[in-house]
VMD Tcl script that builds the backbone (N, CA, C; Angstrom):
set m [mol new atoms 342]
animate dup $m
set s [atomselect $m all]
$s set {name element resname resid chain x y z} {
  {N N ARG 1 A 0.856 -1.168 0.000}
  {CA C ARG 1 A 0.000 0.000 0.000}
  {C C ARG 1 A 0.897 1.224 0.000}
  {N N SER 2 A 0.874 1.997 -1.065}
  {CA C SER 2 A 1.760 3.153 -1.154}
  {C C SER 2 A 1.052 4.461 -0.859}
  {N N SER 3 A -0.274 4.530 -1.056}
  {CA C SER 3 A -0.993 5.753 -0.728}
  {C C SER 3 A -2.455 5.452 -0.481}
  {N N ASP 4 A -3.096 6.324 0.285}
  {CA C ASP 4 A -4.510 6.209 0.606}
  {C C ASP 4 A -5.179 7.530 0.287}
  {N N LEU 5 A -6.399 7.477 -0.238}
  {CA C LEU 5 A -7.167 8.655 -0.563}
  {C C LEU 5 A -8.234 8.848 0.509}
  {N N PHE 6 A -8.315 10.050 1.055}
  {CA C PHE 6 A -9.277 10.374 2.097}
  {C C PHE 6 A -10.196 11.484 1.621}
  {N N ALA 7 A -11.443 11.457 2.092}
  {CA C ALA 7 A -12.421 12.482 1.738}
  {C C ALA 7 A -12.998 13.100 2.997}
  {N N LEU 8 A -13.185 14.423 2.956}
  {CA C LEU 8 A -13.869 15.154 4.016}
  {C C LEU 8 A -15.301 15.387 3.553}
  {N N THR 9 A -16.246 14.954 4.365}
  {CA C THR 9 A -17.666 15.089 4.042}
  {C C THR 9 A -18.343 15.924 5.121}
  {N N VAL 10 A -19.165 16.897 4.689}
  {CA C VAL 10 A -19.936 17.719 5.618}
  {C C VAL 10 A -21.398 17.631 5.205}
  {N N ASP 11 A -22.252 17.232 6.136}
  {CA C ASP 11 A -23.686 17.078 5.861}
  {C C ASP 11 A -23.941 16.232 4.615}
  {N N GLY 12 A -23.160 15.178 4.448}
  {CA C GLY 12 A -23.364 14.244 3.355}
  {C C GLY 12 A -22.754 14.630 2.023}
  {N N ALA 13 A -22.147 15.818 1.935}
  {CA C ALA 13 A -21.533 16.269 0.676}
  {C C ALA 13 A -20.016 16.304 0.823}
  {N N GLU 14 A -19.326 15.712 -0.147}
  {CA C GLU 14 A -17.867 15.737 -0.120}
  {C C GLU 14 A -17.375 17.153 -0.424}
  {N N VAL 15 A -16.508 17.675 0.450}
  {CA C VAL 15 A -16.006 19.043 0.265}
  {C C VAL 15 A -14.513 19.092 -0.027}
  {N N ALA 16 A -13.784 18.020 0.241}
  {CA C ALA 16 A -12.337 18.022 -0.013}
  {C C ALA 16 A -11.817 16.591 -0.019}
  {N N GLN 17 A -10.657 16.418 -0.690}
  {CA C GLN 17 A -9.954 15.138 -0.696}
  {C C GLN 17 A -8.472 15.386 -0.477}
  {N N CYS 18 A -7.785 14.370 -0.003}
  {CA C CYS 18 A -6.326 14.418 0.085}
  {C C CYS 18 A -5.785 13.018 -0.067}
  {N N ARG 19 A -4.536 12.938 -0.465}
  {CA C ARG 19 A -3.848 11.655 -0.582}
  {C C ARG 19 A -2.735 11.623 0.459}
  {N N LEU 20 A -2.668 10.525 1.175}
  {CA C LEU 20 A -1.625 10.312 2.167}
  {C C LEU 20 A -0.712 9.232 1.625}
  {N N SER 21 A 0.554 9.568 1.405}
  {CA C SER 21 A 1.510 8.635 0.816}
  {C C SER 21 A 2.418 8.049 1.872}
  {N N ALA 22 A 2.918 6.871 1.571}
  {CA C ALA 22 A 3.847 6.206 2.482}
  {C C ALA 22 A 5.162 6.971 2.566}
  {N N GLY 23 A 5.524 7.709 1.513}
  {CA C GLY 23 A 6.749 8.510 1.523}
  {C C GLY 23 A 6.481 9.900 2.055}
  {N N ALA 24 A 7.457 10.792 1.897}
  {CA C ALA 24 A 7.316 12.162 2.363}
  {C C ALA 24 A 6.169 12.841 1.639}
  {N N PRO 25 A 5.355 13.700 2.258}
  {CA C PRO 25 A 5.495 14.106 3.630}
  {C C PRO 25 A 4.968 13.086 4.620}
  {N N GLY 26 A 4.028 12.218 4.231}
  {CA C GLY 26 A 3.538 11.195 5.146}
  {C C GLY 26 A 2.625 11.702 6.238}
  {N N VAL 27 A 2.303 13.018 6.222}
  {CA C VAL 27 A 1.446 13.620 7.233}
  {C C VAL 27 A 0.479 14.572 6.539}
  {N N VAL 28 A -0.783 14.523 6.942}
  {CA C VAL 28 A -1.783 15.475 6.451}
  {C C VAL 28 A -2.512 16.045 7.660}
  {N N VAL 29 A -2.508 17.376 7.780}
  {CA C VAL 29 A -3.237 18.052 8.849}
  {C C VAL 29 A -4.649 18.339 8.357}
  {N N ILE 30 A -5.637 18.134 9.242}
  {CA C ILE 30 A -7.045 18.379 8.953}
  {C C ILE 30 A -7.499 19.553 9.811}
  {N N GLY 31 A -8.178 20.526 9.214}
  {CA C GLY 31 A -8.692 21.643 10.002}
  {C C GLY 31 A -9.212 22.768 9.133}
  {N N ARG 32 A -9.436 23.936 9.748}
  {CA C ARG 32 A -9.952 25.111 9.042}
  {C C ARG 32 A -8.853 26.030 8.536}
  {N N GLY 33 A -7.612 25.837 8.982}
  {CA C GLY 33 A -6.518 26.714 8.604}
  {C C GLY 33 A -6.244 26.699 7.112}
  {N N SER 34 A -5.766 27.807 6.589}
  {CA C SER 34 A -5.513 27.911 5.148}
  {C C SER 34 A -4.331 27.059 4.701}
  {N N HIS 35 A -3.503 26.617 5.623}
  {CA C HIS 35 A -2.282 25.879 5.304}
  {C C HIS 35 A -2.421 24.361 5.440}
  {N N VAL 36 A -3.589 23.856 5.811}
  {CA C VAL 36 A -3.729 22.426 6.082}
  {C C VAL 36 A -3.938 21.641 4.795}
  {N N GLY 37 A -3.695 20.339 4.857}
  {CA C GLY 37 A -3.828 19.487 3.681}
  {C C GLY 37 A -5.248 19.059 3.378}
  {N N LEU 38 A -6.100 18.986 4.385}
  {CA C LEU 38 A -7.511 18.628 4.217}
  {C C LEU 38 A -8.315 19.697 4.938}
  {N N ARG 39 A -8.825 20.649 4.151}
  {CA C ARG 39 A -9.394 21.876 4.726}
  {C C ARG 39 A -10.912 21.815 4.850}
  {N N CYS 40 A -11.382 22.129 6.065}
  {CA C CYS 40 A -12.813 22.223 6.348}
  {C C CYS 40 A -13.298 23.628 6.009}
  {N N PRO 41 A -14.568 23.765 5.655}
  {CA C PRO 41 A -15.114 25.096 5.423}
  {C C PRO 41 A -14.992 25.964 6.673}
  {N N GLY 42 A -14.711 27.238 6.482}
  {CA C GLY 42 A -14.552 28.169 7.603}
  {C C GLY 42 A -15.778 28.277 8.482}
  {N N ALA 43 A -16.955 27.964 7.945}
  {CA C ALA 43 A -18.194 28.063 8.719}
  {C C ALA 43 A -18.282 27.009 9.819}
  {N N LEU 44 A -17.437 26.003 9.769}
  {CA C LEU 44 A -17.444 24.962 10.802}
  {C C LEU 44 A -16.622 25.431 12.000}
  {N N ALA 45 A -17.194 26.305 12.790}
  {CA C ALA 45 A -16.474 26.909 13.913}
  {C C ALA 45 A -16.047 25.870 14.950}
  {N N GLU 46 A -16.735 24.726 15.009}
  {CA C GLU 46 A -16.388 23.693 15.982}
  {C C GLU 46 A -15.106 22.962 15.619}
  {N N VAL 47 A -14.655 23.122 14.377}
  {CA C VAL 47 A -13.420 22.487 13.923}
  {C C VAL 47 A -12.276 23.480 14.092}
  {N N SER 48 A -11.206 23.048 14.748}
  {CA C SER 48 A -10.052 23.908 14.993}
  {C C SER 48 A -9.255 24.133 13.718}
  {N N ARG 49 A -8.409 25.154 13.724}
  {CA C ARG 49 A -7.566 25.435 12.554}
  {C C ARG 49 A -6.668 24.242 12.234}
  {N N GLU 50 A -6.106 23.629 13.258}
  {CA C GLU 50 A -5.357 22.369 13.131}
  {C C GLU 50 A -6.016 21.379 14.074}
  {N N HIS 51 A -7.021 20.686 13.567}
  {CA C HIS 51 A -7.883 19.866 14.409}
  {C C HIS 51 A -7.304 18.476 14.659}
  {N N ALA 52 A -6.899 17.821 13.584}
  {CA C ALA 52 A -6.401 16.445 13.679}
  {C C ALA 52 A -5.333 16.239 12.612}
  {N N GLU 53 A -4.652 15.096 12.701}
  {CA C GLU 53 A -3.567 14.820 11.765}
  {C C GLU 53 A -3.585 13.346 11.399}
  {N N LEU 54 A -3.442 13.074 10.093}
  {CA C LEU 54 A -3.261 11.716 9.593}
  {C C LEU 54 A -1.776 11.498 9.346}
  {N N THR 55 A -1.255 10.358 9.752}
  {CA C THR 55 A 0.153 10.035 9.560}
  {C C THR 55 A 0.262 8.623 9.006}
  {N N PHE 56 A 1.128 8.449 8.011}
  {CA C PHE 56 A 1.425 7.106 7.512}
  {C C PHE 56 A 2.770 6.708 8.107}
  {N N ALA 57 A 2.777 5.680 8.939}
  {CA C ALA 57 A 4.009 5.216 9.575}
  {C C ALA 57 A 3.877 3.731 9.896}
  {N N ASP 58 A 4.972 3.024 9.841}
  {CA C ASP 58 A 4.995 1.599 10.183}
  {C C ASP 58 A 3.979 0.798 9.370}
  {N N GLY 59 A 3.771 1.210 8.099}
  {CA C GLY 59 A 2.901 0.464 7.215}
  {C C GLY 59 A 1.415 0.656 7.430}
  {N N ARG 60 A 1.026 1.654 8.231}
  {CA C ARG 60 A -0.405 1.885 8.468}
  {C C ARG 60 A -0.698 3.354 8.670}
  {N N VAL 61 A -1.989 3.683 8.685}
  {CA C VAL 61 A -2.428 5.064 8.896}
  {C C VAL 61 A -2.802 5.250 10.360}
  {N N TRP 62 A -2.373 6.380 10.912}
  {CA C TRP 62 A -2.663 6.756 12.297}
  {C C TRP 62 A -3.386 8.096 12.288}
  {N N VAL 63 A -4.221 8.332 13.282}
  {CA C VAL 63 A -4.889 9.623 13.442}
  {C C VAL 63 A -4.564 10.153 14.836}
  {N N GLU 64 A -4.423 11.475 14.918}
  {CA C GLU 64 A -4.102 12.127 16.189}
  {C C GLU 64 A -4.933 13.388 16.323}
  {N N ASP 65 A -5.572 13.579 17.472}
  {CA C ASP 65 A -6.230 14.845 17.779}
  {C C ASP 65 A -5.139 15.839 18.164}
  {N N LYS 66 A -5.123 16.982 17.502}
  {CA C LYS 66 A -4.073 17.990 17.720}
  {C C LYS 66 A -4.471 18.972 18.820}
  {N N HIS 67 A -5.017 18.443 19.921}
  {CA C HIS 67 A -5.474 19.258 21.052}
  {C C HIS 67 A -6.550 20.234 20.592}
  {N N SER 68 A -7.485 19.724 19.766}
  {CA C SER 68 A -8.580 20.552 19.255}
  {C C SER 68 A -9.488 20.995 20.404}
  {N N ALA 69 A -10.178 22.103 20.178}
  {CA C ALA 69 A -11.048 22.661 21.221}
  {C C ALA 69 A -12.228 21.757 21.546}
  {N N ASN 70 A -12.781 21.059 20.543}
  {CA C ASN 70 A -13.997 20.280 20.755}
  {C C ASN 70 A -13.822 18.780 20.610}
  {N N GLY 71 A -12.605 18.312 20.408}
  {CA C GLY 71 A -12.345 16.883 20.365}
  {C C GLY 71 A -12.528 16.250 19.001}
  {N N THR 72 A -12.015 15.039 18.897}
  {CA C THR 72 A -12.078 14.223 17.689}
  {C C THR 72 A -12.479 12.819 18.114}
  {N N TRP 73 A -13.347 12.186 17.326}
  {CA C TRP 73 A -13.812 10.841 17.629}
  {C C TRP 73 A -13.551 9.919 16.456}
  {N N LEU 74 A -13.451 8.637 16.761}
  {CA C LEU 74 A -13.465 7.596 15.733}
  {C C LEU 74 A -14.830 6.936 15.783}
  {N N ARG 75 A -15.478 6.814 14.613}
  {CA C ARG 75 A -16.704 6.037 14.517}
  {C C ARG 75 A -16.317 4.705 13.897}
  {N N LEU 76 A -16.509 3.643 14.646}
  {CA C LEU 76 A -16.135 2.301 14.226}
  {C C LEU 76 A -17.226 1.702 13.347}
  {N N PRO 77 A -16.904 0.645 12.600}
  {CA C PRO 77 A -17.887 0.039 11.688}
  {C C PRO 77 A -19.194 -0.364 12.362}
  {N N ASP 78 A -19.159 -0.708 13.656}
  {CA C ASP 78 A -20.395 -1.110 14.348}
  {C C ASP 78 A -21.210 0.091 14.832}
  {N N GLY 79 A -20.741 1.319 14.537}
  {CA C GLY 79 A -21.479 2.529 14.904}
  {C C GLY 79 A -21.067 3.152 16.220}
  {N N THR 80 A -20.289 2.428 17.016}
  {CA C THR 80 A -19.832 3.005 18.283}
  {C C THR 80 A -18.753 4.057 18.001}
  {N N THR 81 A -18.606 4.973 18.935}
  {CA C THR 81 A -17.583 6.006 18.791}
  {C C THR 81 A -16.656 5.980 19.999}
  {N N GLN 82 A -15.429 6.407 19.763}
  {CA C GLN 82 A -14.481 6.556 20.857}
  {C C GLN 82 A -13.763 7.880 20.677}
  {N N ARG 83 A -13.641 8.636 21.764}
  {CA C ARG 83 A -12.971 9.924 21.706}
  {C C ARG 83 A -11.460 9.705 21.736}
  {N N LEU 84 A -10.758 10.403 20.855}
  {CA C LEU 84 A -9.303 10.299 20.827}
  {C C LEU 84 A -8.698 11.091 21.976}
  {N N VAL 85 A -7.611 10.584 22.514}
  {CA C VAL 85 A -6.860 11.298 23.540}
  {C C VAL 85 A -5.948 12.285 22.817}
  {N N PRO 86 A -6.084 13.588 23.097}
  {CA C PRO 86 A -5.261 14.582 22.394}
  {C C PRO 86 A -3.767 14.265 22.489}
  {N N GLY 87 A -3.099 14.351 21.342}
  {CA C GLY 87 A -1.660 14.133 21.290}
  {C C GLY 87 A -1.223 12.695 21.165}
  {N N GLU 88 A -2.153 11.740 21.219}
  {CA C GLU 88 A -1.806 10.320 21.110}
  {C C GLU 88 A -2.208 9.769 19.753}
  {N N LEU 89 A -1.315 9.006 19.131}
  {CA C LEU 89 A -1.615 8.360 17.858}
  {C C LEU 89 A -2.558 7.184 18.085}
  {N N CYS 90 A -3.543 7.075 17.208}
  {CA C CYS 90 A -4.498 5.972 17.270}
  {C C CYS 90 A -4.533 5.321 15.889}
  {N N PRO 91 A -4.416 3.991 15.790}
  {CA C PRO 91 A -4.463 3.340 14.474}
  {C C PRO 91 A -5.829 3.528 13.830}
  {N N LEU 92 A -5.826 3.745 12.520}
  {CA C LEU 92 A -7.049 3.970 11.765}
  {C C LEU 92 A -7.261 2.800 10.816}
  {N N ALA 93 A -8.372 2.101 10.978}
  {CA C ALA 93 A -8.720 1.012 10.075}
  {C C ALA 93 A -9.444 1.593 8.860}
  {N N PRO 94 A -9.375 0.919 7.698}
  {CA C PRO 94 A -10.015 1.451 6.492}
  {C C PRO 94 A -11.511 1.728 6.647}
  {N N GLU 95 A -12.200 1.009 7.530}
  {CA C GLU 95 A -13.647 1.184 7.700}
  {C C GLU 95 A -14.001 2.252 8.729}
  {N N ASP 96 A -13.020 2.777 9.465}
  {CA C ASP 96 A -13.285 3.780 10.494}
  {C C ASP 96 A -13.550 5.142 9.868}
  {N N ALA 97 A -14.305 5.976 10.572}
  {CA C ALA 97 A -14.537 7.364 10.158}
  {C C ALA 97 A -14.042 8.269 11.280}
  {N N ILE 98 A -13.385 9.354 10.905}
  {CA C ILE 98 A -12.942 10.354 11.869}
  {C C ILE 98 A -14.038 11.408 11.940}
  {N N VAL 99 A -14.581 11.640 13.128}
  {CA C VAL 99 A -15.667 12.605 13.312}
  {C C VAL 99 A -15.083 13.870 13.935}
  {N N LEU 100 A -15.222 14.989 13.195}
  {CA C LEU 100 A -14.664 16.271 13.635}
  {C C LEU 100 A -15.707 17.158 14.285}
  {N N ASP 101 A -16.942 17.081 13.832}
  {CA C ASP 101 A -18.009 17.975 14.272}
  {C C ASP 101 A -19.318 17.240 14.114}
  {N N GLU 102 A -19.727 16.555 15.157}
  {CA C GLU 102 A -20.886 15.674 15.034}
  {C C GLU 102 A -22.168 16.430 14.702}
  {N N ALA 103 A -22.310 17.659 15.180}
  {CA C ALA 103 A -23.527 18.430 14.896}
  {C C ALA 103 A -23.706 18.651 13.395}
  {N N ARG 104 A -22.621 18.870 12.671}
  {CA C ARG 104 A -22.687 19.083 11.220}
  {C C ARG 104 A -22.307 17.815 10.450}
  {N N ARG 105 A -22.029 16.755 11.182}
  {CA C ARG 105 A -21.649 15.488 10.569}
  {C C ARG 105 A -20.428 15.627 9.666}
  {N N ALA 106 A -19.423 16.316 10.153}
  {CA C ALA 106 A -18.163 16.442 9.415}
  {C C ALA 106 A -17.312 15.217 9.716}
  {N N THR 107 A -17.041 14.439 8.675}
  {CA C THR 107 A -16.283 13.206 8.851}
  {C C THR 107 A -15.198 13.088 7.784}
  {N N VAL 108 A -14.169 12.336 8.123}
  {CA C VAL 108 A -13.107 11.994 7.181}
  {C C VAL 108 A -13.110 10.482 7.053}
  {N N THR 109 A -13.175 9.993 5.804}
  {CA C THR 109 A -13.188 8.560 5.560}
  {C C THR 109 A -12.175 8.218 4.473}
  {N N GLN 110 A -11.724 6.997 4.513}
  {CA C GLN 110 A -10.794 6.489 3.490}
  {C C GLN 110 A -11.612 6.023 2.296}
  {N N LEU 111 A -11.275 6.517 1.104}
  {CA C LEU 111 A -12.007 6.135 -0.106}
  {C C LEU 111 A -11.501 4.831 -0.688}
  {N N ARG 112 A -10.176 4.710 -0.797}
  {CA C ARG 112 A -9.618 3.477 -1.345}
  {C C ARG 112 A -8.125 3.432 -1.058}
  {N N ALA 113 A -7.591 2.248 -1.018}
  {CA C ALA 113 A -6.150 2.066 -0.851}
  {C C ALA 113 A -5.558 1.670 -2.202}
  {N N GLN 114 A -4.354 2.157 -2.475}
  {CA C GLN 114 A -3.696 1.821 -3.749}
  {C C GLN 114 A -2.310 1.305 -3.491}
}
mol reanalyze $m
mol bondsrecalc $m
mol representation Tube
mol addrep $m
Protein backbone atom coordinates (compact mmCIF):
# COMPACT_ATOMS: atom_id res chain seq x y z
CA ARG A 1 0.00 0.00 0.00
CA SER A 2 1.76 3.15 -1.15
CA SER A 3 -0.99 5.75 -0.73
CA ASP A 4 -4.51 6.21 0.61
CA LEU A 5 -7.17 8.65 -0.56
CA PHE A 6 -9.28 10.37 2.10
CA ALA A 7 -12.42 12.48 1.74
CA LEU A 8 -13.87 15.15 4.02
CA THR A 9 -17.67 15.09 4.04
CA VAL A 10 -19.94 17.72 5.62
CA ASP A 11 -23.69 17.08 5.86
CA GLY A 12 -23.36 14.24 3.35
CA ALA A 13 -21.53 16.27 0.68
CA GLU A 14 -17.87 15.74 -0.12
CA VAL A 15 -16.01 19.04 0.26
CA ALA A 16 -12.34 18.02 -0.01
CA GLN A 17 -9.95 15.14 -0.70
CA CYS A 18 -6.33 14.42 0.08
CA ARG A 19 -3.85 11.66 -0.58
CA LEU A 20 -1.62 10.31 2.17
CA SER A 21 1.51 8.63 0.82
CA ALA A 22 3.85 6.21 2.48
CA GLY A 23 6.75 8.51 1.52
CA ALA A 24 7.32 12.16 2.36
CA PRO A 25 5.49 14.11 3.63
CA GLY A 26 3.54 11.20 5.15
CA VAL A 27 1.45 13.62 7.23
CA VAL A 28 -1.78 15.48 6.45
CA VAL A 29 -3.24 18.05 8.85
CA ILE A 30 -7.04 18.38 8.95
CA GLY A 31 -8.69 21.64 10.00
CA ARG A 32 -9.95 25.11 9.04
CA GLY A 33 -6.52 26.71 8.60
CA SER A 34 -5.51 27.91 5.15
CA HIS A 35 -2.28 25.88 5.30
CA VAL A 36 -3.73 22.43 6.08
CA GLY A 37 -3.83 19.49 3.68
CA LEU A 38 -7.51 18.63 4.22
CA ARG A 39 -9.39 21.88 4.73
CA CYS A 40 -12.81 22.22 6.35
CA PRO A 41 -15.11 25.10 5.42
CA GLY A 42 -14.55 28.17 7.60
CA ALA A 43 -18.19 28.06 8.72
CA LEU A 44 -17.44 24.96 10.80
CA ALA A 45 -16.47 26.91 13.91
CA GLU A 46 -16.39 23.69 15.98
CA VAL A 47 -13.42 22.49 13.92
CA SER A 48 -10.05 23.91 14.99
CA ARG A 49 -7.57 25.43 12.55
CA GLU A 50 -5.36 22.37 13.13
CA HIS A 51 -7.88 19.87 14.41
CA ALA A 52 -6.40 16.45 13.68
CA GLU A 53 -3.57 14.82 11.77
CA LEU A 54 -3.26 11.72 9.59
CA THR A 55 0.15 10.04 9.56
CA PHE A 56 1.42 7.11 7.51
CA ALA A 57 4.01 5.22 9.58
CA ASP A 58 5.00 1.60 10.18
CA GLY A 59 2.90 0.46 7.22
CA ARG A 60 -0.40 1.88 8.47
CA VAL A 61 -2.43 5.06 8.90
CA TRP A 62 -2.66 6.76 12.30
CA VAL A 63 -4.89 9.62 13.44
CA GLU A 64 -4.10 12.13 16.19
CA ASP A 65 -6.23 14.85 17.78
CA LYS A 66 -4.07 17.99 17.72
CA HIS A 67 -5.47 19.26 21.05
CA SER A 68 -8.58 20.55 19.25
CA ALA A 69 -11.05 22.66 21.22
CA ASN A 70 -14.00 20.28 20.76
CA GLY A 71 -12.35 16.88 20.37
CA THR A 72 -12.08 14.22 17.69
CA TRP A 73 -13.81 10.84 17.63
CA LEU A 74 -13.46 7.60 15.73
CA ARG A 75 -16.70 6.04 14.52
CA LEU A 76 -16.13 2.30 14.23
CA PRO A 77 -17.89 0.04 11.69
CA ASP A 78 -20.39 -1.11 14.35
CA GLY A 79 -21.48 2.53 14.90
CA THR A 80 -19.83 3.01 18.28
CA THR A 81 -17.58 6.01 18.79
CA GLN A 82 -14.48 6.56 20.86
CA ARG A 83 -12.97 9.92 21.71
CA LEU A 84 -9.30 10.30 20.83
CA VAL A 85 -6.86 11.30 23.54
CA PRO A 86 -5.26 14.58 22.39
CA GLY A 87 -1.66 14.13 21.29
CA GLU A 88 -1.81 10.32 21.11
CA LEU A 89 -1.62 8.36 17.86
CA CYS A 90 -4.50 5.97 17.27
CA PRO A 91 -4.46 3.34 14.47
CA LEU A 92 -7.05 3.97 11.76
CA ALA A 93 -8.72 1.01 10.07
CA PRO A 94 -10.01 1.45 6.49
CA GLU A 95 -13.65 1.18 7.70
CA ASP A 96 -13.28 3.78 10.49
CA ALA A 97 -14.54 7.36 10.16
CA ILE A 98 -12.94 10.35 11.87
CA VAL A 99 -15.67 12.61 13.31
CA LEU A 100 -14.66 16.27 13.63
CA ASP A 101 -18.01 17.97 14.27
CA GLU A 102 -20.89 15.67 15.03
CA ALA A 103 -23.53 18.43 14.90
CA ARG A 104 -22.69 19.08 11.22
CA ARG A 105 -21.65 15.49 10.57
CA ALA A 106 -18.16 16.44 9.42
CA THR A 107 -16.28 13.21 8.85
CA VAL A 108 -13.11 11.99 7.18
CA THR A 109 -13.19 8.56 5.56
CA GLN A 110 -10.79 6.49 3.49
CA LEU A 111 -12.01 6.13 -0.11
CA ARG A 112 -9.62 3.48 -1.35
CA ALA A 113 -6.15 2.07 -0.85
CA GLN A 114 -3.70 1.82 -3.75
